[in-house]
C-alpha positions, 0 to 999 in steps of 0.5 A: 379239785383233789386238794378240795376233796382232801380238805373236806375229808380232813375237815369232816373227820377232824373239824379243822375249819373253825380253828383254821378260821380263827388262825388265819384271822389273827392279827400281827403288828407291822413293826419291823422289830417284831421280825427279830424273832422270825429271823431266829426261827428261820435260822433254826430251820436253816440249821436243822436243814444243813445239819441233817445233810452233814450228819450223812458224812461226819463221824463222830468218833476219836478213833484214828483214820488215815485221810486220803483226799484232795487236801494234799497237805493232809493226804496220807496223815493220821488224825482222828475220824471226826477230824478227817471226816470234817476235811473230807466233807469240806474238800471231797464232798459235793457242796460240803463246804458250802453246807458246813459253812452255811451251817456255821453261819446260821448258828452265829445269826441264830444266836445273834437274833435271839440276843437282839430279840431279847433285848427288843423285849427288855427294853420295851417292857414286853416281859411284863405280865402276862408274858413272863413265861415266854420271857423265861422260855426265851432265856432258856433257848438262849442258854441252850443255843449257847451250849449247842453252838459250842458243842457243834464248834468243838465237833471237828476236833481241830486245834482251835476248837480242841483248845476251847473245849480244854478251856471250857473243861478247866472252867468246869473243873474249877467249881469247888467239890463238884467240878471234877465230877461234872467234867468227867460226867460230861466228857466220859472220863479225863480230858481228852476222853475217847467218849467226849466227841460221841457225847457232844455229837449225841448233845448237839444233834439230838438233845438240845435240838429236841428241847429247842423245838419243844421250847419254840412250839410252846413259845409260839403257842403261848404267843397265839393264845395271849395275843401279840404286844404292839407299840402305842399309836393311833387306835391301839389299846390294851384290848386290841392289835392293829396290824396284818391278818395271818392270811394273806398279808402276813403269810406273804411277808413271812415267807419273803423274810424266810427266802431272804434269810436262806438266800443271806445264809447260803451267800455267806456260806458260799462267799465268806470263809469261816472255820477253816479246820484244815488250816488249824490242824488236828487237835493235839493236847500239847499244842495251842494256837495263838492268835485264835478266838472262839466264836462271838457268842462265847468270846465273852468268856474268853475275854473274862478269863483274860481280864480277871486278875489271878485270884485264888483262895481256899474254903474249908480246904477246898481251893477256888481257882482263878477261873471260877469267878470269871468263868462261872460266877459271871455266866451264872449271875447274868443268866440268873438276873435275866430270869429273875428280872421281870419279878424283881421289877414287879416286886419293885414297882408293885405293877400287877396289871396286864400289859399289851402296850409296849413302853418306849425305851425312854420312858423307863430310864432306869431299865434302860441304863441297866440294859446299856450297862450290861450290853456294853460290858459284855461288848468290851469283854467280847472285844478283849478276847481278840486282845492278842490280834489287836496287839499285833495289828496295832503294834503294842505290847499285848500286856499294855492292851490287857491293861487298857481293857481292864480299865475300860470294862469297868469304866465304859459300861457306867459311862454308857449307862449314865448317858443312856439314862440322862438322854432317856430322861431328856427325851421324855421330859422335854420337847425333842422328838429324837436324839438329834434334837436334844440341847445342852439345856435338856441334858443339864435339866435331865442331869439335875433331876437324875441325882441319886435318890431324887429321880422323882420316879414313882414305882411304876417307872414314870415320873409324877413331877410336872415338867418345869417348862410346861406350868399349868398343865395337869391330869385330872381323873376322878371315880364315876361308879365302878369306872374312872375317867380323866381329862387333860387341863392347860390353864394357860391356854384354856384347854380341857380335853376329856378321855372318851373311854372310862377305864376300870381302875385308877391304875389304867387311868394313870397309865392311859394319861401318862401314855397320852400326855408323858411328863404332866402332873396328875391329881385326883378330883371328886369328880366334874362339877355337877350342872347348875339347878335348873331355873323356875321356868324350866322347872314349870315347863318340864312339868307341864310338858310331862302333864301334857305327854301324860294327858296325850298318852291318856287320850290316845288310849281312850280313842284306841279303845273306842275305836276297838269298841266300835270294830267289835260292834261292827264285827258282831253286826256283820256276823248276825247278818251273815247268820240271818241270810244263811237261815233264809237260804236254807229255809227257801231250799227246804220248801223247794 
């Protein structure tokens, strides 16, 4: 009762009911891959909740503190306030270790979900018009997530994070001319400075989270405004969304996912140890830990530094140190390519249409190959960051393992990309429904078509070359006024299927036909053949029929007119008789 009154009071003042009804009626697709973005969102919520708890006990200072607590090996030791508060949080604060480890696991899952979400968007073409802005926002959120994860990882001031901070500082200082100034600006002086932990703390808990909240809100607002993409399927077009409404089905499902994400994160925080800083010890500039690796989302940078040859040279008297290319150029080019990809693909394909239906990865082999090459390349770099641990486990010299990784990082991505390209072409052109149904003949045909410069693909990314094992099939399309129609024709089986919906342009007809019949050639014809001229008997019957219809209408009109005249005469007679009766009654009354 109170809730109803409150809702009515708010609606009377803010007029929220129309907006609420439209929002609750919004439709979301049911495919599981769309949940990756929600996992990232709920991991971010878990980060905020656990991070607020941690701020009550963390001391963001480099000042000396004497630790007194339950961890006996450090009891009475003098460390930085940041390290002492982290150990105290882990050993002396109720539920402190659970919250700290859950926070760390949430950061790992948050970045992983963003990467998987971006990969899904990339491989399905969801970044195309009109969603380029949301793609740019997503790439920016990935950049901020990496930066915030690294600053949070460095805050405890333990030996592992201190060495990682020393490495990233050296990478920034390797930038010619401006590197030393940028490092001093970020750290508040020469490394290690007393101001670096407070500055990282403010960045980690205030600046970057505020920007992330704003970007997440903008991302969701654009999603609601533009409507959701969906995979092709029965009843799904460029103009609708098939799925579940926000209330109640989608709301219940997403709340269940939120509960599962929190349950998994807290289970990991309570059962799986991560970042035991009390084992590493406090950071000392003269010491380093080995073997020790950073979190996975920055391990690729460590692997690049290990594998890249020690190349140094001078430009205009300024030294370009060895860490510049693997640490600055590689990451910069990667994110620059991510930002520019939607516009570069549109420039190549000349495709300026709006897309609300997603692509299957197999329908764009070149895009799939580029994505597989990039993912394989960074996967090798990430594994290479643990070369010292692998060398110890395998019992081989670390430099031999380093040489193997230097070969793999160049060869393996190209092989993986080529294999993905061939498999995609074979699936798109053949009759196999999945990878398990491919044959050697399918791969050989795909390899022949995949020769450099002869792939037979048009600028839009789909092929116009008819499949060699399906002769006689083609798509015919023709203009019909301002609209376009198309049909599928199989001359061998005498099948003609005409699309029941006209589209507004030839490009939309091409897209619809390729979606329904991939790999079939298309032609443009003047239009469907005109119907045969009617015979003389038909013409005569049509003329006599029209004359009979006209005569019937004329006769009906005359009959109606005559009936109206009779009715009018009858009404005048009735009125005249009524008038005479009233006059006689009046005369009789006067005589009386």
